[in-house]
Backbone as CSV, one residue per row, in Angstrom:
resi,resn,N_x,N_y,N_z,CA_x,CA_y,CA_z,C_x,C_y,C_z
1,UNK,0.748,-0.931,0.055,-0.289,-0.422,-0.303,0.754,1.050,0.050
2,UNK,2.023,1.308,0.254,3.417,2.531,0.539,3.684,2.603,-1.016
3,UNK,3.897,2.167,-1.619,4.130,2.121,-2.807,3.281,2.674,-3.859
4,UNK,1.862,1.795,-3.445,0.401,2.701,-4.442,0.930,4.188,-3.963
5,UNK,0.466,4.407,-2.692,0.996,6.148,-2.519,1.737,6.814,-2.680
6,UNK,2.869,6.235,-2.627,4.121,7.459,-3.056,3.836,6.993,-4.867
7,UNK,3.383,5.672,-5.220,2.947,6.530,-6.757,2.370,7.301,-7.028
8,UNK,1.511,7.409,-6.459,-0.214,7.992,-6.580,0.717,9.694,-6.357
9,UNK,2.083,9.487,-4.956,1.683,11.216,-4.760,2.829,11.690,-6.080
10,UNK,3.909,10.957,-6.704,4.971,11.574,-7.518,4.163,11.977,-8.344
11,UNK,3.155,10.780,-9.296,2.246,11.430,-10.220,1.849,12.255,-10.057
12,UNK,1.329,12.464,-9.046,0.532,13.777,-8.860,1.150,14.999,-9.011
13,UNK,2.043,14.639,-8.048,2.906,16.065,-7.783,3.848,16.107,-9.251
14,UNK,4.024,15.237,-10.242,4.551,15.967,-11.452,3.872,16.550,-12.612
15,UNK,2.743,15.807,-12.694,0.972,16.895,-12.328,1.534,18.053,-12.320
16,UNK,1.595,18.144,-10.695,1.150,20.099,-10.946,3.280,21.019,-10.646
17,UNK,3.477,19.992,-10.989,4.413,21.049,-10.716,5.005,21.021,-12.629
18,UNK,4.555,20.409,-13.348,4.491,21.328,-14.833,3.670,21.982,-15.279
19,UNK,2.608,21.850,-14.473,1.533,23.263,-14.318,1.898,24.368,-13.694
20,UNK,2.690,24.163,-12.440,3.298,25.321,-12.044,4.854,25.748,-12.644
21,UNK,5.631,25.493,-13.834,6.343,25.795,-14.330,6.488,27.305,-15.246
22,UNK,5.004,27.345,-15.760,4.870,28.903,-16.735,5.439,29.671,-15.707
23,UNK,5.234,29.584,-13.943,4.934,31.291,-13.217,6.990,31.000,-12.596
24,UNK,8.159,30.468,-13.025,9.495,30.732,-13.639,10.300,30.005,-14.749
25,UNK,9.315,30.349,-15.447,9.577,30.881,-16.748,10.036,32.180,-17.158
26,UNK,11.175,32.687,-18.154,11.592,33.612,-18.613,10.136,34.765,-19.525
27,UNK,9.603,35.495,-19.009,9.072,36.684,-19.178,10.286,37.412,-20.167
28,UNK,9.664,37.992,-21.367,10.796,39.437,-21.479,10.421,40.050,-20.425
29,UNK,11.248,41.023,-20.212,11.385,42.416,-20.369,11.088,43.343,-20.726
30,UNK,10.636,44.105,-20.155,9.938,45.789,-20.591,10.861,46.432,-21.697
31,UNK,12.492,45.997,-21.374,13.583,46.890,-22.321,14.224,45.933,-23.723
32,UNK,13.343,44.345,-23.956,13.635,43.874,-24.208,13.921,44.328,-25.758
33,UNK,14.012,44.479,-26.691,14.166,44.676,-28.169,13.263,43.590,-28.284
34,UNK,13.627,42.589,-28.624,12.493,42.181,-29.010,10.774,41.865,-28.607
35,UNK,10.539,42.362,-27.650,9.652,42.529,-27.402,8.552,43.919,-27.157
36,UNK,9.539,45.567,-28.214,9.465,46.333,-28.011,9.083,46.450,-29.654
37,UNK,10.154,45.567,-30.259,10.254,46.099,-31.843,9.848,45.229,-32.640
38,UNK,8.364,45.307,-32.404,6.996,44.836,-33.185,6.196,46.119,-34.080
39,UNK,5.927,45.580,-35.444,5.845,46.531,-35.864,3.908,47.460,-35.903
40,UNK,3.349,48.143,-36.246,2.538,48.797,-35.445,1.770,48.459,-36.605
41,UNK,1.389,47.582,-37.455,0.859,48.009,-38.761,0.743,46.208,-38.505
42,UNK,1.676,45.721,-37.365,1.285,43.833,-37.903,-0.159,43.266,-36.625
43,UNK,-1.192,43.779,-37.595,-2.193,43.441,-37.079,-2.598,42.357,-37.776
44,UNK,-3.207,41.256,-37.015,-3.197,39.958,-37.230,-4.981,39.265,-37.094
45,UNK,-5.859,38.547,-38.118,-6.970,38.557,-37.557,-6.764,36.927,-37.894
46,UNK,-8.561,36.394,-37.479,-8.332,35.345,-37.612,-8.200,34.513,-39.470
47,UNK,-8.275,34.951,-39.944,-7.999,35.007,-41.383,-6.444,35.047,-41.534
48,UNK,-6.008,35.953,-41.259,-4.626,35.560,-41.506,-3.733,34.906,-40.770
49,UNK,-4.471,34.100,-39.831,-3.778,32.866,-38.771,-3.909,31.589,-39.861
50,UNK,-5.037,31.566,-40.303,-5.944,30.215,-40.810,-4.237,29.967,-42.654
51,UNK,-4.650,31.857,-43.257,-4.613,30.768,-44.218,-2.905,31.453,-44.659
52,UNK,-1.707,31.910,-43.261,-0.386,32.141,-43.457,0.116,31.367,-42.301
53,UNK,1.505,31.168,-43.134,2.638,30.371,-42.096,3.574,30.589,-40.969
54,UNK,3.812,30.051,-40.201,4.556,30.830,-39.185,5.737,31.808,-39.650
55,UNK,6.184,32.027,-40.922,7.497,32.457,-41.289,6.581,33.329,-42.022
56,UNK,5.870,33.220,-42.442,4.831,34.681,-43.144,4.381,35.481,-41.642
57,UNK,4.008,34.885,-40.088,3.300,35.981,-39.803,4.488,36.323,-38.431
58,UNK,6.115,35.904,-38.789,7.946,36.215,-38.164,7.135,37.752,-39.584
59,UNK,7.144,37.218,-40.717,7.856,38.664,-41.438,7.181,40.124,-41.264
60,UNK,6.036,39.505,-40.699,4.235,40.357,-40.791,4.814,41.396,-39.313
61,UNK,5.143,40.780,-38.444,5.505,41.254,-36.882,7.046,41.778,-37.164
62,UNK,7.834,41.397,-37.600,8.986,42.624,-38.004,9.975,41.382,-36.845
63,UNK,9.606,39.878,-36.237,10.494,39.753,-35.282,10.717,37.681,-35.576
64,UNK,11.890,37.160,-35.273,11.446,35.697,-35.418,10.225,35.681,-33.710
65,UNK,9.811,34.560,-33.882,9.252,33.685,-32.748,9.874,32.759,-32.195
66,UNK,10.200,33.326,-30.534,10.429,31.717,-29.822,9.615,30.635,-30.296
67,UNK,10.442,29.215,-30.265,9.658,27.730,-30.398,8.251,27.302,-29.795
68,UNK,8.548,28.784,-28.599,6.699,28.123,-27.403,5.709,28.899,-28.757
69,UNK,6.008,29.733,-28.847,5.539,31.224,-29.632,4.540,30.272,-31.074
70,UNK,5.717,29.528,-31.679,5.430,29.060,-32.495,4.570,27.783,-32.964
71,UNK,4.907,26.853,-31.986,3.759,25.941,-30.839,2.519,25.990,-30.849
72,UNK,2.163,27.386,-29.932,1.339,28.001,-29.859,0.333,28.330,-30.943
73,UNK,1.404,29.318,-32.095,-0.137,29.304,-33.050,-0.032,28.230,-34.312
74,UNK,0.493,27.243,-34.330,0.092,25.870,-34.296,-0.782,25.030,-33.629
75,UNK,-0.878,25.397,-32.160,-2.203,24.295,-31.775,-3.452,25.965,-32.052
76,UNK,-3.035,26.778,-32.150,-4.537,27.874,-32.381,-4.590,27.446,-33.396
77,UNK,-3.629,26.652,-35.033,-4.976,26.611,-36.169,-5.406,25.769,-36.397
78,UNK,-4.610,25.254,-35.349,-5.689,23.594,-35.676,-7.158,24.255,-34.804
79,UNK,-7.049,24.327,-33.522,-8.054,24.622,-33.005,-9.504,25.633,-33.917
80,UNK,-8.871,27.091,-34.450,-9.580,27.244,-35.179,-9.869,26.304,-36.306
81,UNK,-9.346,25.641,-37.294,-9.876,24.125,-38.193,-11.117,23.411,-37.754
82,UNK,-10.478,23.506,-36.333,-11.667,21.900,-35.688,-13.063,22.634,-35.862
83,UNK,-12.559,24.130,-34.623,-14.071,24.772,-34.638,-14.864,25.143,-35.811
84,UNK,-14.034,25.194,-37.046,-14.921,25.560,-38.014,-15.908,24.108,-38.580
85,UNK,-14.482,23.015,-38.257,-15.605,22.441,-39.291,-16.197,21.492,-38.620
86,UNK,-17.052,21.867,-36.983,-17.761,21.465,-35.992,-18.126,22.558,-34.816
87,UNK,-18.878,23.637,-36.322,-19.520,24.706,-35.409,-20.527,24.528,-33.780
88,UNK,-21.089,23.402,-33.604,-22.212,22.861,-32.594,-21.798,22.581,-31.889
89,UNK,-19.987,22.497,-31.444,-19.017,21.795,-30.253,-18.509,23.085,-29.888
90,UNK,-18.140,23.428,-28.623,-17.530,24.954,-28.201,-16.200,23.895,-27.870
91,UNK,-15.682,24.803,-27.417,-14.468,24.481,-27.611,-13.747,23.694,-26.308
92,UNK,-12.894,23.460,-25.495,-13.134,22.369,-24.434,-11.979,23.946,-23.594
93,UNK,-12.714,23.520,-22.674,-11.229,24.137,-21.434,-10.981,23.893,-20.452
94,UNK,-9.689,24.059,-19.703,-9.651,23.727,-18.784,-10.358,23.379,-17.918
95,UNK,-11.118,22.797,-18.294,-12.002,21.800,-16.418,-11.793,20.730,-16.457
96,UNK,-10.980,19.951,-17.937,-10.969,18.474,-17.800,-10.014,18.193,-16.479
97,UNK,-8.850,18.994,-16.039,-8.706,18.845,-14.807,-8.656,18.813,-13.822
98,UNK,-9.593,19.900,-13.508,-10.108,20.117,-12.645,-11.055,18.037,-11.606
99,UNK,-11.387,17.548,-13.217,-12.131,16.523,-13.492,-11.316,15.640,-13.007
100,UNK,-9.466,15.924,-13.788,-8.498,14.896,-13.258,-8.094,14.422,-11.992
101,UNK,-8.300,15.959,-11.302,-7.593,15.758,-9.767,-8.678,14.872,-9.111
102,UNK,-9.866,15.482,-9.708,-11.029,15.009,-8.248,-10.781,12.859,-8.939
103,UNK,-10.451,12.561,-10.169,-10.576,11.016,-9.915,-9.368,10.792,-9.621
104,UNK,-8.139,11.535,-9.328,-6.716,11.070,-8.803,-6.875,10.992,-7.267
105,UNK,-7.041,12.054,-7.441,-7.004,11.620,-5.531,-8.239,11.200,-4.749
106,UNK,-9.432,11.373,-5.357,-11.501,10.994,-4.720,-11.001,9.417,-5.724
107,UNK,-10.556,9.096,-6.548,-11.323,7.303,-7.149,-12.781,8.219,-7.538
108,UNK,-13.506,6.603,-7.328,-15.262,6.890,-7.194,-15.638,7.844,-7.089
109,UNK,-15.121,8.421,-5.216,-15.993,8.947,-4.555,-15.472,11.208,-5.638
110,UNK,-14.698,10.748,-6.033,-14.109,12.062,-7.412,-15.479,12.552,-8.501
111,UNK,-15.775,10.677,-9.061,-16.406,10.694,-9.944,-17.759,11.002,-9.492
112,UNK,-17.894,10.658,-8.777,-20.027,11.654,-8.065,-20.034,12.488,-7.992
113,UNK,-18.442,13.046,-6.693,-18.547,14.592,-7.323,-18.264,15.607,-8.066
114,UNK,-17.871,15.193,-9.101,-18.386,15.701,-10.413,-19.461,15.792,-11.559
115,UNK,-20.473,14.489,-11.163,-21.707,13.976,-11.097,-22.474,15.434,-10.796
116,UNK,-22.099,14.851,-9.032,-23.191,16.255,-8.659,-22.626,18.111,-9.229
117,UNK,-21.660,18.126,-9.114,-21.382,19.290,-8.626,-20.626,19.815,-10.373
118,UNK,-20.988,19.185,-11.361,-20.632,19.598,-12.473,-21.676,19.327,-13.607
119,UNK,-22.992,18.749,-13.507,-23.627,17.792,-14.179,-23.902,18.910,-15.593
120,UNK,-23.940,20.087,-15.500,-23.536,20.338,-17.201,-22.479,20.344,-17.566
121,UNK,-21.220,20.119,-16.946,-19.722,20.798,-17.838,-18.907,18.619,-17.723
122,UNK,-18.908,18.620,-19.691,-19.174,16.954,-19.555,-17.722,16.756,-19.499
123,UNK,-16.844,17.858,-19.840,-15.267,18.210,-19.569,-14.818,17.691,-18.460
124,UNK,-15.478,17.864,-16.867,-14.772,16.869,-15.395,-15.482,16.123,-15.960
125,UNK,-16.244,15.626,-16.326,-16.949,14.403,-15.424,-15.688,13.382,-16.296
126,UNK,-15.627,13.987,-17.724,-14.931,12.971,-18.143,-13.054,13.150,-18.052
127,UNK,-12.550,13.777,-17.276,-11.630,14.148,-16.552,-11.210,12.914,-15.757
128,UNK,-12.867,13.273,-14.835,-12.625,12.511,-13.621,-12.572,10.460,-13.619
129,UNK,-13.513,10.179,-14.696,-12.620,9.057,-15.497,-12.380,8.805,-15.319
130,UNK,-10.928,10.116,-16.376,-9.804,9.512,-16.680,-8.790,9.157,-15.612
131,UNK,-9.101,9.857,-14.410,-8.177,10.367,-13.248,-8.989,8.724,-12.801
132,UNK,-9.748,8.219,-12.305,-10.517,7.582,-11.583,-9.898,6.084,-13.114
133,UNK,-9.224,5.881,-14.105,-8.811,4.985,-14.631,-7.374,4.659,-14.821
134,UNK,-7.059,5.989,-14.172,-5.396,6.052,-13.726,-4.731,5.527,-13.222
135,UNK,-5.742,5.759,-11.544,-5.982,5.318,-10.319,-5.860,4.137,-10.510
136,UNK,-6.937,3.220,-10.719,-7.763,1.805,-11.065,-6.087,1.272,-12.096
137,UNK,-5.502,1.532,-12.568,-4.266,1.243,-13.859,-3.407,0.911,-12.785
138,UNK,-3.282,1.808,-12.227,-1.465,1.686,-10.840,-1.657,1.423,-9.759
139,UNK,-2.901,0.787,-9.518,-3.205,-0.142,-8.182,-3.381,-1.491,-8.743
140,UNK,-3.322,-1.484,-9.909,-3.596,-2.932,-10.538,-1.659,-3.143,-10.734
141,UNK,-0.825,-1.994,-11.505,0.407,-2.713,-12.036,1.193,-2.199,-10.401
142,UNK,0.701,-1.717,-9.931,1.824,-2.310,-8.285,1.074,-3.356,-7.199
143,UNK,-0.003,-4.041,-6.944,0.131,-4.995,-7.120,0.572,-5.805,-7.294
C-alpha cells in the first residue's frame, strides 16, 4: 500500500509541477528589443492566422518567434480549424484538469462529486473518469 501512495503522490506532484512551470519561465522584460520591436501595422486576424505560415507571420510582425510561440500558433490554427469544421461543439476549456484531479485523488467518490457538482460540464466528468482509470491502472500495476 505504501508503494501505491508513493506512486500516486509522485504522479500528482509531476502533474502539478508541470503546470507551475509557467510561473518560473522567463517572461520578456519591458526593455527587451524583441518585445518592443513590433511593427505597429502588424495586426493579425483569424483569417491571417488560418492562411499564413509561421514564417509569413514572423515577417509581418517584424521579429522571429520563439519555439513556444510557434507551437502556440500551430495549436491555435488546429483549434480554429476544428471549430470551423464542428461549429456546434464548444471549445474545450481547462476544466478537464479539475475532473482529472478529482478522479486521481478521490477515485470513484471524485467521479460522483463531478457528476453532482459539474452536471452541465461534460469535460469535468470525462476528466474524473480518466483520473479514476489512471488510479485503477496504477493500483493494478503496483499489486
